[in-house]
Rosetta silent file (secondary structure, phi, psi, omega in degrees, C-alpha in Angstrom):
SEQUENCE: XXXXXXXXXXXXXXXXXXXXXXXXXXXXXXXXXXXXXXXXXXXXXXXXXXXXXXXXXXXXXXXXXXXXXXXXXXXXXXXXXXXXXXXXXXXXXXXXXXXXXXXXXXXXXXXXXXXXXXXXXXXXXXXXXXXXXXXXXXXXXXXXXXXXXXXXXXXXXXXXXXXXXXXXXXXXXXXXXXXXXXXXXXXXXXXXXXXXXXXXXXX
SCORE:     score description
SCORE:     0.000 S_00000001
   1 L     0.000  139.224 -178.403   -4.170  -25.006   14.235 S_00000001
   2 L   -68.640  155.982  173.822   -6.209  -24.070   11.109 S_00000001
   3 L   -66.426  127.501 -177.289   -6.901  -20.389   10.550 S_00000001
   4 L   -64.621  153.731 -178.934  -10.194  -19.238   12.159 S_00000001
   5 L   -68.030  -38.386 -179.779  -12.798  -18.130    9.645 S_00000001
   6 E  -134.868  156.568 -177.720  -13.309  -14.790   11.380 S_00000001
   7 E  -138.929  128.538  171.153  -11.394  -12.703   14.030 S_00000001
   8 E   -77.445  123.869  177.162  -12.872   -9.921   16.234 S_00000001
   9 E  -124.106  136.432  176.651  -10.459   -7.063   15.942 S_00000001
  10 E  -109.147  146.905  173.670  -10.198   -3.723   17.874 S_00000001
  11 E  -155.151  159.427 -179.877   -8.148   -0.774   16.604 S_00000001
  12 E  -154.667  156.752 -178.098   -7.329    2.766   17.372 S_00000001
  13 E   -64.345  133.534  178.983   -5.048    5.463   15.940 S_00000001
  14 L   -76.934  128.922 -179.488   -1.452    5.025   17.186 S_00000001
  15 L  -129.921  119.727 -173.018   -0.064    7.961   19.089 S_00000001
  16 L   -79.353  139.601  167.091    3.622    7.967   20.017 S_00000001
  17 L    72.784    2.909  174.645    4.946    8.920   23.439 S_00000001
  18 L  -156.024  157.151 -172.751    1.624    9.632   25.214 S_00000001
  19 L   -68.742  126.199  179.847   -1.533    7.841   26.165 S_00000001
  20 L   -67.531  131.064  166.984   -4.059    7.641   23.274 S_00000001
  21 L  -110.115   16.229  175.400   -7.487    9.093   23.721 S_00000001
  22 L   -68.999  153.039  178.877   -8.666    8.133   20.307 S_00000001
  23 L   -59.443  142.640  174.571  -11.923    6.219   19.975 S_00000001
  24 L   -95.418  131.316 -175.292  -11.642    2.427   19.888 S_00000001
  25 E  -109.330  140.269  173.791  -13.195    0.687   16.846 S_00000001
  26 E  -115.373  145.851 -175.487  -14.302   -2.959   16.705 S_00000001
  27 E  -155.987  151.760  172.672  -14.519   -4.823   13.456 S_00000001
  28 E  -106.718  124.414  179.852  -14.639   -8.533   12.275 S_00000001
  29 E  -100.224  142.613  159.223  -11.953   -9.640    9.786 S_00000001
  30 E   -68.818  153.513 -176.880  -11.864  -12.744    7.687 S_00000001
  31 H   -58.087  -43.987 -179.026   -8.645  -14.632    8.357 S_00000001
  32 H   -55.326  -41.564 -177.757   -7.440  -13.770    4.791 S_00000001
  33 H   -68.503  -42.373  175.397   -8.078  -10.120    5.450 S_00000001
  34 H   -60.245  -54.451  177.590   -6.037  -10.160    8.710 S_00000001
  35 H   -49.148  -41.103  179.240   -3.242  -12.023    7.054 S_00000001
  36 H   -58.558  -45.141 -179.913   -3.266   -9.596    4.253 S_00000001
  37 H   -62.979  -53.557  176.974   -2.796   -6.672    6.660 S_00000001
  38 H   -53.992  -40.747  176.714   -0.034   -8.463    8.515 S_00000001
  39 H   -60.920  -33.180 -177.718    1.769   -9.359    5.353 S_00000001
  40 H   -65.497  -22.553 -179.968    1.821   -5.606    4.416 S_00000001
  41 H   -95.636  -32.463 -174.735    4.013   -5.172    7.503 S_00000001
  42 H   -95.997  -32.057 -168.883    6.082   -8.321    7.478 S_00000001
  43 L    78.438 -169.320 -174.983    6.448   -9.318    3.813 S_00000001
  44 L   -80.986   65.198  175.264    6.494  -13.064    3.012 S_00000001
  45 L  -122.308   96.745 -173.849    7.978  -14.174    6.277 S_00000001
  46 H   -53.172  -55.165 -178.197    5.935  -17.083    7.641 S_00000001
  47 H   -53.002  -39.313 -178.352    7.642  -17.195   10.989 S_00000001
  48 H   -75.804  -34.566  175.909    7.149  -13.545   11.709 S_00000001
  49 H   -60.017  -46.572  173.649    3.519  -13.618   10.446 S_00000001
  50 H   -53.746  -40.785 -179.124    2.867  -16.534   12.862 S_00000001
  51 H   -66.202  -38.590 -179.951    4.520  -14.657   15.626 S_00000001
  52 H   -71.469  -46.033  178.740    2.335  -11.554   15.084 S_00000001
  53 H   -60.017  -40.601 -178.227   -0.900  -13.677   14.746 S_00000001
  54 H   -69.403  -37.732 -179.180    0.073  -15.347   18.020 S_00000001
  55 H   -70.102  -30.026  177.177    0.928  -12.047   19.736 S_00000001
  56 L    72.332   33.250  173.228   -2.441  -10.550   18.690 S_00000001
  57 E  -157.230  150.040  172.729   -1.313   -7.039   17.863 S_00000001
  58 E  -160.240  155.286  173.115    0.221   -5.139   14.954 S_00000001
  59 E  -105.641  122.777 -177.175    0.635   -1.480   13.874 S_00000001
  60 E  -134.717  126.616  174.021   -0.577   -0.769   10.209 S_00000001
  61 L    51.514   46.771  178.456   -0.907    2.671    8.634 S_00000001
  62 L    63.802   19.231  173.214   -0.543    4.353   11.920 S_00000001
  63 E  -115.071  144.932  169.930   -3.301    2.223   13.564 S_00000001
  64 E  -108.069  135.478 -174.329   -2.799   -0.299   16.246 S_00000001
  65 E  -121.909  140.945  172.927   -4.863   -3.482   15.921 S_00000001
  66 E  -123.484  147.116  172.133   -5.649   -6.039   18.634 S_00000001
  67 E  -159.464  165.891  176.754   -7.235   -9.471   18.522 S_00000001
  68 L   -67.950  115.967 -175.467   -7.169  -12.722   20.511 S_00000001
  69 L   -63.761  147.977  178.184   -3.826  -14.267   19.548 S_00000001
  70 L  -148.281  152.584  169.203   -3.853  -17.697   18.002 S_00000001
  71 L   -71.772  121.151  178.874   -1.401  -20.364   16.510 S_00000001
  72 L  -108.705  148.039 -179.494   -1.647  -20.521   12.822 S_00000001
  73 L   -68.129  117.078  172.659   -0.647  -23.649   10.813 S_00000001
  74 H   -50.942  -42.045  175.400    2.568  -22.936    8.934 S_00000001
  75 H   -66.284  -43.757  179.632    1.601  -25.045    5.921 S_00000001
  76 H   -61.481  -46.429 -175.237   -1.818  -23.407    5.638 S_00000001
  77 H   -63.487  -36.431  172.709   -0.138  -19.960    5.825 S_00000001
  78 H   -57.788  -41.840  178.656    2.311  -20.987    3.106 S_00000001
  79 H   -63.957  -41.668  177.287   -0.447  -22.030    0.847 S_00000001
  80 H   -66.964  -43.675 -174.050   -2.182  -18.706    1.426 S_00000001
  81 H   -76.141  -19.883  178.885    0.978  -16.556    0.892 S_00000001
  82 L   -62.960  -23.494  177.735    1.776  -18.411   -2.450 S_00000001
  83 L   -71.044  -12.116 -177.759   -1.054  -16.411   -3.990 S_00000001
  84 L   -99.663  152.007 -177.163    0.908  -13.184   -3.510 S_00000001
  85 L   -61.486  160.566  172.890    3.581  -11.715   -5.752 S_00000001
  86 L  -114.842  162.479  178.976    7.232  -11.999   -4.768 S_00000001
  87 L   -67.186  150.684 -176.102    9.889   -9.222   -4.908 S_00000001
  88 L  -136.822   86.362 -171.573   11.770   -9.219   -8.295 S_00000001
  89 L   -64.227  -23.247  179.708   15.266   -7.461   -8.065 S_00000001
  90 L   -80.604   -5.026  177.563   15.696   -8.138  -11.836 S_00000001
  91 L   -65.638  120.327 -176.931   12.705   -6.015  -12.612 S_00000001
  92 L   -78.907  155.979  170.332   13.764   -2.830  -14.542 S_00000001
  93 L   -78.557  129.545  177.739   12.448    0.638  -13.645 S_00000001
  94 L  -123.555  117.049 -176.078    9.925    1.933  -16.190 S_00000001
  95 H   -59.391  -37.634 -176.333    8.966    5.552  -15.727 S_00000001
  96 H   -66.435  -18.052  176.035    5.634    5.118  -17.332 S_00000001
  97 H   -83.428  -19.875 -176.550    4.668    2.560  -14.697 S_00000001
  98 E   -69.921  125.225 -177.198    5.371    4.997  -11.778 S_00000001
  99 E  -105.036  -28.000 -177.340    2.158    6.108  -10.057 S_00000001
 100 E  -154.180  162.475  172.084    3.624    7.917   -7.026 S_00000001
 101 E  -123.447  146.487  174.389    6.802    9.064   -5.374 S_00000001
 102 E  -116.797  118.497 -179.131    7.695    9.035   -1.667 S_00000001
 103 E   -93.997  116.332 -179.065   10.036   11.805   -0.511 S_00000001
 104 E   -98.824  126.386  179.565   12.113   10.911    2.574 S_00000001
 105 E   -98.389  159.568  175.214   13.573   13.919    4.524 S_00000001
 106 L  -101.028  153.521  173.458   16.561   13.829    6.736 S_00000001
 107 L    76.656   22.500 -170.935   16.676   15.053   10.316 S_00000001
 108 L  -131.384   21.916  174.375   12.967   14.577   11.071 S_00000001
 109 L    59.821 -120.859 -174.931   12.922   11.404   13.257 S_00000001
 110 L   -91.402    9.897 -178.781    9.909    9.275   12.659 S_00000001
 111 L   -51.813  132.433 -177.741    8.318   11.627   10.081 S_00000001
 112 L   -87.485  155.089 -176.474    6.741    9.429    7.431 S_00000001
 113 L   -55.672  148.676  176.447    7.649   10.011    3.762 S_00000001
 114 E   -88.215  132.095 -170.517    5.626   12.594    1.848 S_00000001
 115 E  -102.760  133.524 -177.461    3.748   11.042   -0.995 S_00000001
 116 E  -119.957  108.954  176.196    3.559   12.875   -4.336 S_00000001
 117 E   -88.429  142.910 -170.753    0.927   11.266   -6.762 S_00000001
 118 H   -58.723  -41.924 -173.899    1.366   11.414  -10.555 S_00000001
 119 H   -61.759  -28.862  174.205   -2.207   12.684  -11.250 S_00000001
 120 H   -82.170  -51.023 -173.248   -1.468   15.764   -9.008 S_00000001
 121 H   -75.589  -12.348  176.632    2.042   16.496   -9.788 S_00000001
 122 L   -87.403   -7.945  174.011    1.598   16.130  -13.493 S_00000001
 123 L   -65.009  136.530 -176.538   -0.731   19.126  -13.669 S_00000001
 124 L   -97.748  124.466  170.564    0.751   22.022  -15.588 S_00000001
 125 L   -62.431  154.624 -175.243    0.589   25.629  -14.387 S_00000001
 126 L   -62.315  135.292  178.257   -0.592   28.226  -16.768 S_00000001
 127 L    71.490   16.746  178.499    1.993   29.123  -19.383 S_00000001
 128 L  -112.487  131.269 -176.837    4.242   26.318  -18.308 S_00000001
 129 L   -87.778  -18.531 -177.884    5.288   23.517  -20.698 S_00000001
 130 L  -117.687  159.747  175.047    6.569   21.250  -17.983 S_00000001
 131 L  -119.978  169.130 -179.642    5.197   19.906  -14.818 S_00000001
 132 H   -63.952  -30.274  177.580    6.750   18.976  -11.489 S_00000001
 133 H   -64.072  -34.150  172.135    6.254   15.295  -12.287 S_00000001
 134 H   -56.418  -43.810 -178.814    8.479   15.853  -15.401 S_00000001
 135 H   -69.548  -38.732  174.833   11.277   17.136  -13.104 S_00000001
 136 H   -62.702  -40.397 -178.505   10.896   14.302  -10.633 S_00000001
 137 H   -72.364  -30.174  166.029   11.100   11.769  -13.436 S_00000001
 138 H   -43.805  -43.381  178.306   14.181   13.569  -14.832 S_00000001
 139 H   -62.179  -28.550 -176.767   16.003   12.354  -11.787 S_00000001
 140 H   -79.565  -25.174  177.155   15.221    8.818  -12.624 S_00000001
 141 H   -75.781  -41.079 -169.914   16.626    9.433  -16.257 S_00000001
 142 H   -78.702  -24.559  174.616   19.791   11.015  -15.053 S_00000001
 143 L  -150.789  116.996 -176.520   20.531    8.126  -12.588 S_00000001
 144 L   -59.072  134.639  176.856   18.469    4.884  -12.696 S_00000001
 145 L   -68.642  150.756  177.871   16.544    4.052   -9.412 S_00000001
 146 E   -97.964  135.261  170.952   17.624    0.765   -7.783 S_00000001
 147 E   -59.231  123.926  176.798   15.109   -1.949   -6.966 S_00000001
 148 E  -103.233  -46.426 -175.077   14.366   -2.055   -3.267 S_00000001
 149 E  -172.609  171.017  164.754   11.278   -4.365   -2.590 S_00000001
 150 E  -102.616  122.726 -179.096    7.881   -5.317   -3.414 S_00000001
 151 E   -86.631  114.624  177.259    5.404   -3.423   -1.194 S_00000001
 152 L   -81.104  -16.497  173.376    2.427   -5.574   -0.242 S_00000001
 153 L   -70.887  -36.981 -179.355    0.745   -2.568    1.367 S_00000001
 154 L   -98.517   -8.840 -174.591    0.853   -0.694   -2.011 S_00000001
 155 L    52.395   52.340 -179.448    0.808   -3.789   -4.281 S_00000001
 156 E  -154.407  151.224  170.946    3.713   -2.305   -6.029 S_00000001
 157 E   -74.325  138.658  177.203    7.484   -2.584   -6.823 S_00000001
 158 E  -115.587  135.809 -179.319    9.472    0.180   -5.103 S_00000001
 159 E  -121.632  147.818 -178.313   12.664    1.577   -6.581 S_00000001
 160 E  -123.207  150.285  174.263   14.949    3.959   -4.699 S_00000001
 161 E  -145.426  127.757  176.506   17.316    6.790   -5.665 S_00000001
 162 E   -72.606  146.724 -174.945   19.494    8.735   -3.254 S_00000001
 163 L  -118.555  131.865  179.290   19.315   12.538   -3.650 S_00000001
 164 L   -79.084  160.658  179.920   22.270   14.930   -3.297 S_00000001
 165 H   -63.142  -34.192 -177.209   21.682   18.283   -1.351 S_00000001
 166 H   -67.895  -40.831  179.888   22.188   20.140   -4.574 S_00000001
 167 H   -67.907  -34.461  176.699   19.532   18.053   -6.282 S_00000001
 168 H   -68.154  -41.018 -177.370   17.138   18.520   -3.485 S_00000001
 169 H   -63.156  -40.844  179.756   17.716   22.346   -3.510 S_00000001
 170 H   -70.765  -33.745  175.269   17.078   22.334   -7.296 S_00000001
 171 H   -69.064  -34.559  172.441   14.013   20.251   -6.986 S_00000001
 172 H   -62.249  -37.344  177.247   12.622   22.711   -4.378 S_00000001
 173 H   -63.921  -46.393 -175.340   13.117   25.450   -6.880 S_00000001
 174 H   -64.380  -38.123  179.694   11.360   23.494   -9.587 S_00000001
 175 H   -56.732  -43.797 -175.407    8.439   22.883   -7.045 S_00000001
 176 H   -69.520  -29.523  176.247    7.951   26.617   -6.445 S_00000001
 177 H   -82.471  -36.250 -165.425    7.726   27.183  -10.284 S_00000001
 178 H  -117.443  -18.918 -179.757    5.811   24.284  -11.384 S_00000001
 179 L   -71.812  144.052  172.584    3.785   22.597   -8.618 S_00000001
 180 L   -55.979  157.332 -173.176    0.030   23.331   -8.176 S_00000001
 181 H   -55.810  -47.323 -173.189   -0.500   25.783   -5.313 S_00000001
 182 H   -64.127  -35.058 -176.219   -1.934   23.219   -2.859 S_00000001
 183 H   -80.401  -34.026 -173.994    0.941   20.849   -3.450 S_00000001
 184 H   -66.874  -31.276  175.851    3.520   23.607   -3.472 S_00000001
 185 H   -71.594  -28.209 -177.697    2.714   24.691    0.096 S_00000001
 186 H   -79.576  -11.666 -175.130    3.015   21.043    1.228 S_00000001
 187 L  -106.039   36.327  175.177    6.575   20.627   -0.277 S_00000001
 188 H   -61.348  -31.370 -176.190    8.340   22.933    2.080 S_00000001
 189 H   -86.768   12.863 -179.796   10.626   20.196    3.202 S_00000001
 190 H   -52.716  -43.617 -179.674   11.884   19.410   -0.269 S_00000001
 191 H   -55.544  -20.460  178.915   15.352   20.941    0.415 S_00000001
 192 H   -94.915   -0.038 -179.590   15.816   18.221    3.122 S_00000001
 193 E   -66.469  129.560 -176.576   14.929   15.316    0.997 S_00000001
 194 E  -112.017  -13.539 -179.484   17.592   12.691    0.960 S_00000001
 195 E  -157.816  147.719 -176.870   15.848    9.915   -0.949 S_00000001
 196 E  -128.038  131.559  178.510   13.062    9.377   -3.390 S_00000001
 197 E  -104.786  129.529  176.064   11.159    6.099   -3.609 S_00000001
 198 E   -97.744  120.965 -170.382    9.442    5.356   -6.985 S_00000001
 199 E  -103.101  121.359 -177.574    6.180    3.370   -6.518 S_00000001
 200 E  -131.369   94.934 -174.537    5.290    1.240   -9.499 S_00000001
 201 E   -61.002  144.872 -174.692    2.160   -0.862   -9.188 S_00000001
 202 L   -93.799  131.704 -174.170    2.548   -4.224  -10.625 S_00000001
 203 L   -83.900    0.000    0.000   -0.012   -5.176  -13.271 S_00000001
């Protein structure tokens, strides 16, 4: 079946473990927009994308979306997906291309990673010659991050680096000294950080 030109979609904020009372929103998506959102969840997996389009529901950015499910033609989907980039494990990490970091903590169940953006973390506090961003990138210099995936949601290559408990504790101390006040308060879980994801938008 050809992709429909437009799809009526309903969505609401996803709330785990109890009945949601969030308002339900209705919106009309073009087929390419819906596929773009599903792709952000599945990656370039034609079979899985077809399955989700047929099931008529997906969770994306903590919102659940519903639509009238439909069968999508695999060949047509493949042509559409060919326009998107592919993962490139041979791609080297370049610190200057990094736009954000995701800090993943241990022992906190489904807690999503905490995002640190370069433009915020690179601000220097008064009388300080270094920023928190400098300290975070030092971790990439001491041990090169490993390529993990291409994120369609972020339109970026993602690299990963495991963090030892000693490194996490040291980073927490750096944050107290160097991070802007608003960011410093939000980084209380830094001592529990087990992994850093480096997000590098692809040009």
